[in-house]
C-alpha positions as CSV (number, residue, x, y, z in Angstrom):
1,M,-12.3,-89.0,-155.7
2,A,-10.9,-88.0,-159.1
3,D,-9.8,-90.7,-161.5
4,H,-6.1,-91.4,-161.7
5,D,-4.5,-89.8,-164.8
6,P,-3.0,-92.8,-166.7
7,R,-0.1,-90.6,-167.9
8,R,1.0,-89.9,-164.3
9,P,2.6,-92.9,-162.5
10,A,1.7,-94.0,-159.1
11,T,4.0,-92.9,-156.3
12,G,5.7,-94.7,-153.4
13,A,8.1,-97.0,-155.2
14,A,11.4,-96.7,-157.1
15,L,10.3,-95.5,-160.5
16,T,12.4,-95.9,-163.7
17,L,11.8,-94.8,-167.3
18,V,12.2,-97.4,-170.1
19,A,12.3,-96.7,-173.8
20,D,12.5,-98.7,-177.0
21,V,14.0,-96.6,-179.7
22,G,13.4,-97.9,-183.2
23,G,14.2,-96.5,-186.6
24,T,10.6,-95.2,-187.0
25,N,9.0,-94.9,-183.6
26,T,10.0,-94.7,-179.9
27,R,8.0,-96.4,-177.2
28,V,8.3,-95.0,-173.7
29,A,6.8,-96.1,-170.3
30,F,7.5,-96.1,-166.6
31,A,8.4,-99.3,-164.7
32,T,8.6,-100.2,-161.0
33,G,10.4,-103.3,-159.8
34,G,10.7,-104.8,-163.3
35,Q,6.9,-104.3,-163.9
36,V,6.1,-102.0,-166.9
37,D,3.1,-99.7,-166.7
38,T,1.9,-100.8,-170.1
39,A,-1.4,-98.9,-169.8
40,A,0.5,-95.6,-169.8
41,A,3.0,-96.5,-172.5
42,R,3.2,-94.1,-175.4
43,K,4.5,-94.3,-178.9
44,F,6.2,-91.2,-180.5
45,R,7.1,-90.8,-184.2
46,N,10.8,-90.1,-184.4
47,A,10.2,-87.8,-187.4
48,D,8.4,-85.4,-185.1
49,A,11.4,-84.8,-182.8
50,A,15.0,-83.5,-183.1
51,G,16.4,-86.3,-181.0
52,L,15.8,-88.9,-178.3
53,A,16.4,-86.5,-175.3
54,E,13.5,-84.4,-176.6
55,V,11.2,-87.4,-176.8
56,L,12.1,-88.7,-173.3
57,G,11.9,-85.3,-171.8
58,R,8.5,-84.7,-173.3
59,F,7.1,-88.0,-172.0
60,H,8.5,-87.3,-168.5
61,A,7.2,-83.7,-168.4
62,E,3.7,-84.6,-169.6
63,A,3.5,-87.2,-166.8
64,G,4.2,-84.5,-164.2
65,A,8.0,-85.0,-164.1
66,P,8.0,-87.6,-161.2
67,P,11.4,-88.3,-159.6
68,L,13.2,-91.2,-161.3
69,T,15.7,-93.6,-159.9
70,G,17.0,-94.6,-163.3
71,A,16.4,-95.1,-167.0
72,S,17.1,-97.9,-169.5
73,V,17.0,-97.2,-173.2
74,A,17.0,-99.9,-176.0
75,V,18.4,-98.7,-179.3
76,A,18.0,-100.1,-182.8
77,G,21.7,-99.7,-183.6
78,P,25.2,-100.1,-182.2
79,V,26.0,-99.1,-178.6
80,H,29.6,-98.6,-177.6
81,G,31.2,-96.7,-174.7
82,G,27.9,-95.6,-173.3
83,T,26.9,-94.0,-176.6
84,G,24.0,-95.1,-178.8
85,Q,23.5,-94.5,-182.5
86,L,20.5,-95.5,-184.6
87,T,21.3,-97.4,-187.7
88,N,18.4,-96.1,-189.8
89,L,18.1,-92.5,-188.4
90,D,20.7,-89.9,-187.7
91,W,20.3,-89.8,-183.9
92,H,23.3,-90.0,-181.6
93,F,23.0,-89.8,-177.8
94,D,24.7,-90.7,-174.6
95,A,23.9,-91.3,-170.9
96,A,24.9,-87.7,-170.0
97,S,22.5,-86.0,-172.5
98,L,19.6,-88.4,-171.7
99,G,20.2,-88.0,-168.0
100,A,20.1,-84.2,-168.2
101,A,16.7,-84.5,-169.9
102,L,15.4,-86.7,-167.1
103,G,17.1,-85.2,-164.0
104,L,19.4,-88.3,-163.6
105,A,23.1,-88.7,-163.2
106,P,24.7,-90.4,-166.2
107,A,25.5,-93.5,-164.1
108,R,21.8,-94.1,-163.6
109,V,21.1,-94.3,-167.4
110,G,21.6,-97.6,-169.2
111,I,21.8,-97.8,-173.0
112,L,21.7,-101.2,-174.7
113,N,21.0,-102.6,-178.1
114,D,17.3,-103.2,-178.7
115,L,17.9,-107.0,-179.3
116,Q,19.6,-107.1,-175.9
117,A,16.5,-105.7,-174.4
118,Q,14.4,-108.3,-176.1
119,G,16.7,-111.0,-174.7
120,H,16.3,-109.6,-171.2
121,A,12.5,-109.9,-171.7
122,L,12.5,-113.6,-172.3
123,G,10.9,-115.4,-169.4
124,F,9.0,-112.3,-168.3
125,L,6.4,-112.0,-171.1
126,K,2.8,-112.5,-170.4
127,P,1.2,-115.9,-171.3
128,G,0.1,-116.1,-174.9
129,S,2.7,-113.6,-176.1
130,A,4.4,-116.2,-178.3
131,T,3.3,-118.6,-181.1
132,E,5.3,-121.8,-181.9
133,V,6.7,-121.8,-185.4
134,I,9.0,-124.9,-185.1
135,A,8.5,-127.5,-182.4
136,A,11.5,-129.0,-180.6
137,T,12.5,-130.1,-177.1
138,R,13.8,-127.1,-175.2
139,D,16.6,-127.1,-172.6
140,P,15.4,-124.7,-169.8
141,A,19.0,-124.1,-168.9
142,G,20.2,-123.6,-172.5
143,T,21.2,-120.6,-174.4
144,Q,18.3,-118.7,-176.2
145,L,18.5,-116.5,-179.3
146,V,16.4,-113.5,-180.2
147,I,16.2,-112.5,-183.9
148,G,14.6,-109.2,-184.8
149,I,13.1,-108.4,-188.2
150,G,11.6,-105.0,-188.5
151,T,12.9,-101.7,-189.7
152,G,16.3,-103.4,-189.5
153,F,17.7,-106.9,-188.8
154,N,19.7,-108.1,-185.8
155,A,20.1,-110.9,-183.3
156,A,21.3,-111.4,-179.7
157,P,22.2,-114.6,-177.8
158,V,20.9,-115.0,-174.2
159,H,23.3,-117.0,-172.1
160,P,22.1,-118.2,-168.6
161,L,24.3,-117.3,-165.6
162,P,24.3,-118.6,-162.0
163,G,21.7,-117.2,-159.7
164,G,19.0,-116.8,-162.4
165,H,20.9,-113.9,-164.2
166,R,21.7,-113.8,-167.8
167,L,24.3,-112.4,-170.2
168,V,22.7,-110.9,-173.4
169,A,25.5,-110.2,-175.8
170,P,25.2,-107.5,-178.4
171,S,25.8,-107.9,-182.1
172,E,25.3,-106.2,-185.5
173,C,24.7,-109.4,-187.5
174,G,22.3,-107.7,-189.8
175,H,25.3,-106.3,-191.7
176,V,27.0,-109.6,-192.5
177,T,26.9,-110.9,-196.1
178,L,23.6,-112.2,-197.3
179,P,23.9,-116.1,-197.7
180,A,22.8,-116.5,-201.4
181,R,22.7,-120.1,-202.7
182,T,20.4,-120.5,-205.7
183,A,20.8,-118.7,-209.0
184,E,17.9,-116.4,-208.2
185,E,19.4,-115.5,-204.8
186,I,22.8,-114.8,-206.3
187,E,21.1,-112.5,-208.8
188,L,19.3,-110.8,-205.9
189,S,22.6,-110.3,-204.1
190,R,24.1,-108.7,-207.2
191,F,21.0,-106.5,-207.6
192,L,21.3,-105.3,-204.0
193,A,25.0,-104.4,-204.4
194,R,24.6,-102.8,-207.8
195,D,21.2,-101.0,-207.9
196,N,21.1,-99.8,-204.3
197,G,24.6,-98.3,-204.4
198,F,26.1,-100.0,-201.3
199,P,29.8,-99.2,-200.7
200,G,32.1,-101.7,-202.4
201,G,29.0,-103.5,-203.8
202,F,28.2,-105.1,-200.5
203,P,24.8,-106.9,-200.1
204,G,24.1,-107.2,-196.3
205,V,21.4,-109.4,-194.7
206,E,19.4,-106.3,-193.6
207,E,19.1,-105.1,-197.2
208,A,16.9,-108.2,-197.9
209,L,15.5,-109.1,-194.5
210,S,13.8,-105.9,-193.1
211,G,11.0,-103.5,-193.9
212,R,13.0,-101.9,-196.7
213,G,14.5,-105.3,-197.5
214,L,11.1,-106.6,-198.6
215,G,10.8,-103.6,-200.9
216,H,14.3,-104.4,-202.3
217,V,13.2,-108.0,-203.0
218,D,10.0,-106.8,-204.7
219,A,12.1,-104.3,-206.7
220,F,14.4,-107.1,-207.8
221,L,11.4,-109.1,-209.0
222,A,10.1,-106.1,-210.9
223,A,13.4,-105.5,-212.6
224,T,14.0,-109.1,-213.6
225,G,10.4,-110.2,-214.3
226,P,8.2,-109.8,-217.4
227,G,7.2,-106.3,-216.4
228,G,4.0,-104.9,-214.8
229,L,3.7,-103.2,-211.4
230,P,6.5,-100.9,-210.3
231,A,8.5,-101.4,-207.1
232,R,6.6,-100.7,-203.8
233,D,7.3,-100.3,-200.1
234,S,6.6,-103.0,-197.5
235,T,3.2,-101.7,-196.6
236,Q,2.0,-101.8,-200.2
237,I,3.5,-105.3,-200.7
238,I,1.8,-106.7,-197.6
239,A,-1.5,-105.2,-198.8
240,A,-0.9,-106.8,-202.2
241,L,-0.3,-110.2,-200.4
242,A,-3.8,-109.9,-198.8
243,E,-5.2,-109.5,-202.3
244,G,-3.4,-112.5,-203.7
245,E,-1.1,-110.7,-206.1
246,P,1.4,-113.2,-207.6
247,R,4.5,-111.0,-207.4
248,A,3.9,-110.1,-203.8
249,H,3.6,-113.8,-203.0
250,R,6.9,-114.5,-204.8
251,A,8.6,-111.6,-202.9
252,A,7.2,-113.0,-199.6
253,A,8.4,-116.5,-200.4
254,L,11.9,-115.4,-201.3
255,F,12.1,-113.3,-198.1
256,V,10.9,-116.2,-196.0
257,T,13.3,-118.7,-197.5
258,L,16.3,-116.3,-196.9
259,L,15.0,-115.7,-193.4
260,G,15.0,-119.4,-192.7
261,R,18.5,-119.8,-194.0
262,V,19.9,-116.9,-192.0
263,A,18.1,-118.0,-188.8
264,G,19.6,-121.5,-189.3
265,D,23.1,-120.0,-189.7
266,L,22.6,-118.0,-186.4
267,A,21.4,-121.2,-184.7
268,L,24.6,-123.0,-185.6
269,T,26.6,-120.1,-184.5
270,H,25.0,-119.8,-181.0
271,L,23.5,-123.2,-180.4
272,P,20.3,-122.0,-178.7
273,F,19.0,-125.2,-177.2
274,G,16.7,-123.1,-175.1
275,G,14.8,-121.8,-178.2
276,I,14.8,-119.0,-180.7
277,A,12.4,-116.1,-180.5
278,L,11.5,-114.1,-183.7
279,I,10.4,-110.6,-183.0
280,G,9.6,-107.4,-185.0
281,G,6.9,-106.1,-187.3
282,M,8.2,-107.8,-190.4
283,A,8.4,-111.2,-188.7
284,R,4.8,-110.9,-187.6
285,A,3.6,-109.6,-190.9
286,L,5.1,-112.5,-192.9
287,A,4.5,-115.3,-190.4
288,P,1.3,-116.4,-192.2
289,H,3.6,-117.1,-195.2
290,F,6.2,-119.1,-193.4
291,A,4.8,-122.5,-194.5
292,A,4.4,-121.5,-198.2
293,G,7.8,-119.9,-198.2
294,G,9.5,-123.0,-196.8
295,F,10.9,-121.4,-193.6
296,T,11.4,-124.7,-191.7
297,A,13.0,-126.4,-194.7
298,A,15.4,-123.5,-195.3
299,F,16.2,-123.3,-191.5
300,R,17.1,-127.0,-191.4
301,D,18.9,-127.2,-194.8
302,K,22.4,-127.5,-193.5
303,G,23.8,-130.6,-195.2
304,R,25.0,-133.2,-192.9
305,F,23.9,-131.1,-189.9
306,S,20.3,-131.0,-191.2
307,G,19.2,-133.5,-188.6
308,F,21.0,-131.6,-185.9
309,M,18.9,-128.6,-186.7
310,E,15.8,-130.4,-185.4
311,S,17.2,-129.6,-181.9
312,F,16.1,-125.9,-182.1
313,A,12.6,-124.6,-181.4
314,V,11.4,-121.4,-182.9
315,D,8.7,-119.1,-181.6
316,L,7.1,-115.8,-182.9
317,V,6.8,-113.2,-180.2
318,E,3.8,-110.9,-180.7
319,D,4.2,-108.5,-177.8
320,D,5.1,-105.0,-179.0
321,L,6.2,-104.0,-175.6
322,A,8.6,-106.8,-175.0
323,A,11.7,-104.5,-175.3
324,L,10.3,-102.3,-172.6
325,I,9.9,-105.3,-170.3
326,G,13.5,-106.2,-171.1
327,C,14.6,-102.7,-170.3
328,A,12.9,-102.8,-166.9
329,H,14.7,-106.0,-166.0
330,H,18.0,-104.7,-167.3
331,Q,17.5,-101.6,-165.1
332,L,17.1,-104.0,-162.1
333,G,20.5,-105.4,-163.0
334,L,22.1,-101.9,-163.1
335,S,20.6,-101.4,-159.6
336,G,22.2,-104.3,-157.9
337,H,22.9,-107.5,-159.8
338,E,26.6,-107.5,-160.7
339,S,26.3,-110.3,-163.2
340,D,23.6,-108.4,-165.2
341,K,26.0,-105.5,-165.6
342,L,28.0,-107.7,-168.0
343,S,25.2,-107.2,-170.5
């Protein structure tokens, strides 16, 4: 008997397509009953395609174009009225165009923000997928919060509903004002507004806390320091961290402090007594520097509410396919759980 082609899904059960569309890459897989076929998941470089419909159509065709019952797509950008738009890439798409590429009616295609997908994945990740960053007592029935730090920055609260369902609310909180407190942070904020040419001189959170944000922080230190190395991108900075370069360590420390402060603000906004999950490539890359950068101290530094901040646990999620798992469970909601349709 011939070996099964891992690109071709097994038949006999309701099959859905799930996708996690980031600013740089798109991950695609098949799922059945909420279970993602991770062995056959593929990653595509967005720069190699004209749009998302091309990527999804290619994945589907190369797997033999099996009949699908639905698709669920997580987008690193705002979703409104059934239309998705990437924040850091000029891709626009809707349920009709994606459905046409997959042989599906538009009603069978769900589009949600990528942080919403991460929220739907909580509780379904494999054991060992998360590492504790801040310990605290967790309320199993409490709200949770997902914070994503990668190509961009965003967060989504996960509210429990009766019957084991959940409401995962969208947001675009990466574009609120950066909370600068110290003299250095205020200068960084001014640098972001002035030297990066944002409309109206606006320094958003994502311009400091993301992949390019780490580059902006490093460029600020290069511009205001005694001279030396030119500004670099995040990959170069992380490599310099491994070599012990002082400016890279200063950039990481400033990034981590600001991340702790912003995460603390979001905790007070949403009260996630069920815990906070940090996700994304930049979160994972800088996690070894959380202690030196004072993440916990910055997270809890909220004046008379500093003691209250000890109520919130924080984990680092290290599963790259978590958004696909969330998409699979979101698709189950589209298929029959009315309460999940709210998200």
